VOPAGU-2260 file (C-alpha; in pm, 1 decimal, decimal comma):
REM VOPAGU-2260
SITE   aa  ch    i         X         Y         Z
SITE  UNK   A    0   -7622,6  -10991,6  -12222,9
SITE  UNK   A    1   -7937,4  -11217,0  -12113,7
SITE  UNK   A    2   -8247,8  -10994,0  -12053,3
SITE  UNK   A    3   -8466,2  -11058,1  -11784,0
SITE  UNK   A    4   -8822,3  -11030,6  -11738,2
SITE  UNK   A    5   -9047,7  -11025,3  -11414,6
SITE  UNK   A    6   -9336,6  -11266,5  -11390,3
SITE  UNK   A    7   -9626,3  -11108,9  -11175,5
SITE  UNK   A    8   -9843,7  -11384,8  -11037,9
SITE  UNK   A    9   -9916,4  -11741,3  -11027,6
SITE  UNK   A   10  -10038,0  -11751,9  -11368,2
SITE  UNK   A   11   -9754,3  -11603,6  -11550,9
SITE  UNK   A   12   -9503,5  -11829,1  -11349,1
SITE  UNK   A   13   -9731,2  -12135,2  -11472,2
SITE  UNK   A   14   -9747,6  -12011,9  -11829,1
SITE  UNK   A   15   -9342,8  -11924,2  -11818,1
SITE  UNK   A   16   -9256,6  -12255,9  -11700,4
SITE  UNK   A   17   -9519,6  -12465,7  -11916,4
SITE  UNK   A   18   -9361,1  -12298,2  -12245,2
SITE  UNK   A   19   -9004,3  -12351,0  -12172,8
SITE  UNK   A   20   -8898,7  -12019,7  -12020,2
SITE  UNK   A   21   -8546,5  -12039,7  -11825,0
SITE  UNK   A   22   -8700,7  -11915,9  -11485,8
SITE  UNK   A   23   -8425,0  -11837,9  -11292,7
SITE  UNK   A   24   -8617,0  -11762,6  -10959,5
SITE  UNK   A   25   -8959,2  -11827,6  -10797,6
SITE  UNK   A   26   -9083,4  -11649,9  -10483,6
SITE  UNK   A   27   -9387,4  -11723,2  -10285,8
SITE  UNK   A   28   -9520,9  -11548,5   -9977,5
SITE  UNK   A   29   -9681,8  -11870,4   -9837,4
SITE  UNK   A   30   -9564,6  -12202,4   -9988,7
SITE  UNK   A   31   -9856,0  -12400,8   -9872,8
SITE  UNK   A   32  -10082,6  -12150,5  -10067,8
SITE  UNK   A   33   -9889,9  -12131,0  -10370,1
SITE  UNK   A   34   -9869,8  -12549,9  -10377,4
SITE  UNK   A   35  -10248,8  -12518,2  -10313,1
SITE  UNK   A   36  -10274,6  -12308,1  -10603,3
SITE  UNK   A   37  -10078,7  -12539,6  -10840,3
SITE  UNK   A   38  -10286,6  -12849,8  -10699,6
SITE  UNK   A   39  -10633,1  -12678,8  -10820,0
SITE  UNK   A   40  -10488,9  -12488,3  -11135,8
SITE  UNK   A   41  -10147,6  -12646,6  -11260,5
SITE  UNK   A   42  -10129,3  -13017,6  -11102,3
SITE  UNK   A   43   -9839,0  -13085,6  -11334,3
SITE  UNK   A   44   -9619,8  -12797,5  -11167,4
SITE  UNK   A   45   -9651,9  -12888,0  -10804,8
SITE  UNK   A   46   -9295,9  -12937,8  -10781,5
SITE  UNK   A   47   -9196,1  -12607,5  -10918,1
SITE  UNK   A   48   -9388,2  -12442,9  -10643,4
SITE  UNK   A   49   -9288,9  -12677,3  -10370,9
SITE  UNK   A   50   -8935,7  -12553,2  -10451,1
SITE  UNK   A   51   -9004,7  -12199,1  -10461,2
SITE  UNK   A   52   -8834,9  -11958,2  -10250,2
SITE  UNK   A   53   -9033,9  -11816,7   -9949,5
SITE  UNK   A   54   -8964,6  -11477,7   -9895,9
SITE  UNK   A   55   -9076,3  -11175,2   -9675,4
SITE  UNK   A   56   -9328,5  -10912,0   -9839,9
SITE  UNK   A   57   -9043,1  -10647,9   -9878,7
SITE  UNK   A   58   -8822,8  -10914,2  -10049,7
SITE  UNK   A   59   -9120,4  -11022,0  -10284,1
SITE  UNK   A   60   -9178,3  -10657,9  -10354,4
SITE  UNK   A   61   -8807,2  -10641,7  -10445,1
SITE  UNK   A   62   -8805,5  -10894,2  -10704,6
SITE  UNK   A   63   -9127,3  -10850,6  -10847,8
SITE  UNK   A   64   -9144,3  -10453,1  -10808,3
SITE  UNK   A   65   -9521,2  -10470,4  -10642,9
SITE  UNK   A   66   -9740,6  -10688,3  -10439,9
SITE  UNK   A   67   -9953,8  -10988,3  -10597,1
SITE  UNK   A   68  -10293,3  -11115,5  -10452,7
SITE  UNK   A   69  -10154,9  -11463,8  -10527,0
SITE  UNK   A   70   -9857,9  -11383,3  -10363,1
SITE  UNK   A   71   -9621,7  -11570,9  -10642,2
SITE  UNK   A   72   -9375,2  -11423,9  -10849,7
SITE  UNK   A   73   -9080,6  -11469,3  -11067,1
SITE  UNK   A   74   -8777,4  -11397,9  -11296,7
SITE  UNK   A   75   -8714,6  -11537,8  -11634,6
SITE  UNK   A   76   -8464,0  -11471,9  -11908,8
SITE  UNK   A   77   -8589,6  -11303,7  -12206,8
SITE  UNK   A   78   -8577,4  -11532,7  -12492,0
SITE  UNK   A   79   -8434,8  -11492,4  -12845,2
SITE  UNK   A   80   -8721,3  -11463,6  -13079,9
SITE  UNK   A   81   -8707,6  -11709,1  -13366,9
SITE  UNK   A   82   -9021,1  -11690,0  -13601,5
SITE  UNK   A   83   -9169,0  -12031,2  -13700,2
SITE  UNK   A   84   -9472,8  -12035,1  -13899,2
SITE  UNK   A   85   -9731,5  -12271,6  -13767,5
SITE  UNK   A   86  -10008,9  -11997,4  -13812,7
SITE  UNK   A   87  -10043,3  -11637,0  -13919,3
SITE  UNK   A   88   -9837,6  -11367,5  -13780,2
SITE  UNK   A   89  -10009,1  -11082,8  -13605,5
SITE  UNK   A   90   -9873,5  -10754,7  -13689,9
SITE  UNK   A   91   -9992,5  -10436,2  -13448,0
SITE  UNK   A   92   -9937,3  -10126,0  -13625,1
SITE  UNK   A   93   -9818,9   -9883,3  -13339,4
SITE  UNK   A   94  -10003,7  -10001,3  -13052,3
SITE  UNK   A   95  -10046,3   -9772,4  -12779,8
SITE  UNK   A   96  -10235,9   -9942,5  -12485,4
SITE  UNK   A   97   -9998,5  -10160,8  -12297,1
SITE  UNK   A   98  -10271,7  -10391,0  -12131,8
SITE  UNK   A   99  -10457,4  -10465,2  -12464,1
SITE  UNK   A  100  -10130,3  -10532,2  -12624,8
SITE  UNK   A  101  -10066,5  -10811,8  -12352,2
SITE  UNK   A  102  -10416,9  -10898,8  -12414,6
SITE  UNK   A  103  -10371,4  -10963,5  -12772,6
SITE  UNK   A  104  -10063,8  -11203,0  -12680,4
SITE  UNK   A  105  -10281,8  -11402,3  -12485,9
SITE  UNK   A  106  -10564,4  -11426,5  -12764,8
SITE  UNK   A  107  -10272,7  -11506,3  -13010,3
SITE  UNK   A  108  -10128,4  -11776,4  -12811,3
SITE  UNK   A  109  -10459,1  -11948,4  -12750,1
SITE  UNK   A  110  -10532,7  -11966,1  -13115,4
SITE  UNK   A  111  -10219,8  -12099,7  -13222,1
SITE  UNK   A  112  -10090,2  -11767,0  -13412,0
SITE  UNK   A  113   -9732,7  -11777,1  -13558,3
SITE  UNK   A  114   -9633,5  -11483,0  -13363,3
SITE  UNK   A  115   -9712,5  -11133,4  -13239,3
SITE  UNK   A  116   -9503,1  -10866,0  -13405,9
SITE  UNK   A  117   -9540,1  -10500,2  -13367,2
SITE  UNK   A  118   -9428,8  -10197,9  -13542,9
SITE  UNK   A  119   -9366,0   -9838,3  -13306,4
SITE  UNK   A  120   -9202,2   -9748,2  -13021,9
SITE  UNK   A  121   -9327,0   -9960,5  -12754,6
SITE  UNK   A  122   -9153,6  -10256,0  -12621,5
SITE  UNK   A  123   -9351,9  -10577,5  -12652,2
SITE  UNK   A  124   -9195,0  -10707,8  -12348,8
SITE  UNK   A  125   -9270,7  -10397,2  -12104,5
SITE  UNK   A  126   -9374,9  -10506,4  -11774,5
SITE  UNK   A  127   -9740,5  -10389,9  -11850,3
SITE  UNK   A  128   -9742,7  -10568,3  -12158,7
SITE  UNK   A  129   -9621,4  -10906,0  -11999,9
SITE  UNK   A  130   -9900,2  -10848,2  -11721,8
SITE  UNK   A  131  -10153,7  -10826,6  -11953,4
SITE  UNK   A  132  -10037,1  -11150,0  -12140,8
SITE  UNK   A  133  -10042,0  -11341,7  -11799,2
SITE  UNK   A  134   -9669,4  -11476,4  -11904,7
SITE  UNK   A  135   -9776,3  -11647,4  -12241,3
SITE  UNK   A  136   -9519,0  -11419,4  -12407,5
SITE  UNK   A  137   -9317,8  -11765,6  -12387,0
SITE  UNK   A  138   -9598,0  -11931,5  -12568,2
SITE  UNK   A  139   -9521,9  -11798,6  -12917,9
SITE  UNK   A  140   -9280,8  -11545,9  -13062,1
SITE  UNK   A  141   -9302,4  -11192,6  -12953,4
SITE  UNK   A  142   -9095,6  -10914,0  -13119,7
SITE  UNK   A  143   -9093,8  -10522,4  -13239,6
SITE  UNK   A  144   -8988,6  -10497,5  -13587,2
SITE  UNK   A  145   -8721,1  -10234,4  -13686,7
SITE  UNK   A  146   -8944,5  -10124,4  -13984,3
SITE  UNK   A  147   -9242,4  -10228,6  -14233,1
SITE  UNK   A  148   -8971,8  -10363,8  -14465,8
SITE  UNK   A  149   -8914,0  -10634,3  -14239,4
SITE  UNK   A  150   -9254,2  -10765,8  -14297,3
SITE  UNK   A  151   -9247,0  -11107,6  -14499,4
SITE  UNK   A  152   -9564,7  -11265,0  -14644,4
SITE  UNK   A  153   -9894,9  -11173,2  -14747,4
SITE  UNK   A  154  -10017,3  -10895,8  -14553,2
SITE  UNK   A  155  -10419,3  -10892,3  -14477,2
SITE  UNK   A  156  -10486,4  -10561,4  -14316,8
SITE  UNK   A  157  -10823,3  -10515,5  -14092,6
SITE  UNK   A  158  -11015,0  -10200,6  -14152,7
SITE  UNK   A  159  -11390,6  -10138,8  -14144,2
SITE  UNK   A  160  -11370,2  -10028,7  -14498,1
SITE  UNK   A  161  -11266,3  -10345,1  -14652,6
SITE  UNK   A  162  -11394,0  -10686,6  -14811,7
SITE  UNK   A  163  -11609,1  -10871,0  -14588,9
SITE  UNK   A  164  -11400,4  -11123,1  -14399,3
SITE  UNK   A  165  -11657,9  -11391,4  -14422,7
SITE  UNK   A  166  -11564,9  -11442,0  -14819,4
SITE  UNK   A  167  -11176,5  -11455,3  -14742,0
SITE  UNK   A  168  -10957,2  -11785,9  -14666,3
SITE  UNK   A  169  -10671,2  -11684,2  -14430,3
SITE  UNK   A  170  -10372,4  -11875,4  -14547,6
SITE  UNK   A  171  -10123,5  -12048,6  -14264,1
SITE  UNK   A  172   -9850,3  -11793,3  -14342,1
SITE  UNK   A  173  -10056,7  -11464,5  -14355,1
SITE  UNK   A  174   -9964,4  -11169,8  -14182,5
SITE  UNK   A  175  -10275,6  -10990,6  -14012,6
SITE  UNK   A  176  -10241,3  -10636,5  -13948,4
SITE  UNK   A  177  -10436,5  -10450,6  -13689,3
SITE  UNK   A  178  -10421,7  -10089,5  -13633,0
SITE  UNK   A  179  -10428,9   -9912,5  -13295,8
SITE  UNK   A  180  -10772,5   -9842,8  -13148,0
SITE  UNK   A  181  -10749,4   -9468,1  -13165,0
SITE  UNK   A  182  -10583,6   -9415,1  -13501,3
SITE  UNK   A  183  -10635,8   -9729,3  -13678,2
SITE  UNK   A  184  -10397,1   -9846,9  -13992,1
SITE  UNK   A  185  -10129,3   -9627,1  -14085,0
SITE  UNK   A  186  -10094,5   -9510,6  -14447,5
SITE  UNK   A  187   -9779,5   -9731,8  -14491,7
SITE  UNK   A  188   -9913,8  -10071,0  -14368,6
SITE  UNK   A  189  -10235,5  -10017,0  -14568,9
SITE  UNK   A  190  -10032,8   -9935,3  -14865,2
SITE  UNK   A  191   -9822,6  -10273,5  -14833,6
SITE  UNK   A  192  -10134,7  -10486,6  -14743,1
SITE  UNK   A  193  -10198,7  -10726,1  -15007,5
SITE  UNK   A  194  -10578,9  -10733,8  -14904,2
SITE  UNK   A  195  -10792,5  -10515,5  -14674,2
SITE  UNK   A  196  -11071,4  -10691,5  -14484,6
SITE  UNK   A  197  -11322,3  -10601,6  -14266,0
SITE  UNK   A  198  -11513,0  -10788,2  -13953,8
SITE  UNK   A  199  -11879,4  -10827,9  -13942,2
SITE  UNK   A  200  -12025,3  -10563,7  -13746,2
SITE  UNK   A  201  -12370,8  -10431,0  -13635,2
SITE  UNK   A  202  -12497,8  -10120,7  -13787,7
SITE  UNK   A  203  -12462,1   -9815,0  -13560,1
SITE  UNK   A  204  -12159,7   -9993,8  -13367,6
SITE  UNK   A  205  -11829,1   -9819,6  -13432,8
SITE  UNK   A  206  -11541,1  -10053,4  -13357,1
SITE  UNK   A  207  -11442,1  -10343,1  -13208,0
SITE  UNK   A  208  -11157,1  -10338,6  -12915,3
SITE  UNK   A  209  -10819,9  -10431,5  -13057,6
SITE  UNK   A  210  -10808,4  -10788,0  -12869,5
SITE  UNK   A  211  -11151,2  -10864,7  -12979,0
SITE  UNK   A  212  -11059,3  -10801,8  -13371,9
SITE  UNK   A  213  -10760,4  -11012,4  -13345,1
SITE  UNK   A  214  -10948,5  -11299,4  -13205,5
SITE  UNK   A  215  -11212,8  -11288,9  -13450,1
SITE  UNK   A  216  -10961,1  -11263,3  -13716,6
SITE  UNK   A  217  -10761,0  -11594,3  -13586,1
SITE  UNK   A  218  -11100,7  -11737,0  -13520,4
SITE  UNK   A  219  -11213,8  -11712,6  -13862,3
SITE  UNK   A  220  -10847,3  -11856,3  -13985,4
SITE  UNK   A  221  -10867,5  -12147,3  -13751,1
SITE  UNK   A  222  -11228,0  -12223,7  -13828,9
SITE  UNK   A  223  -11188,0  -12251,0  -14200,1
SITE  UNK   A  224  -10875,0  -12426,4  -14177,4
SITE  UNK   A  225  -11017,7  -12712,8  -13960,9
SITE  UNK   A  226  -11299,1  -12717,0  -14206,7
SITE  UNK   A  227  -11082,9  -12750,7  -14522,9
């Protein structure tokens, strides 16, 4: 059975369409306003919003589940995930903050990661995660693993006690593992890691936000990839 997900807001719809999602419904409260947003922020998609279904506020909340400042929403089919390895995979070890999870997906999509995988009980396609990614779930594979035994490749784990990242080259087929902000890496993931690295950090600063850590790791990969 095909699962469907809700797209909240103009940017979520924009990204879903741009990255090939099967969008089965686009709803707008005001077509002129929505088309205006497309002309200023996504001129390639003007026709999509010209063809959108104009609905009442009540129907909008029925479809999307809540109101949205842009007055734009939609529904798309959840894709079947197929992992391609154009870049490192990001592995989140039991993430708990759904907004941060979504932000990680957004960063990973922007920096060309091969996908975002997670361990634990959080559905990476939860509405709050999708909200945080602004629809960029459709830009790369996003999935939850059944267990650590499904992880394939060289695992580079990020932890404050590891080797300095600046001395490490990250291969394109690596798996970059990050722990939750509260508890860090689990013992199982740490044991599975082929290498543990640390991000540069000023003394007396305790930690980075999860999204910041992922962004720094992926940027390091991309920077040295271009230089090689």
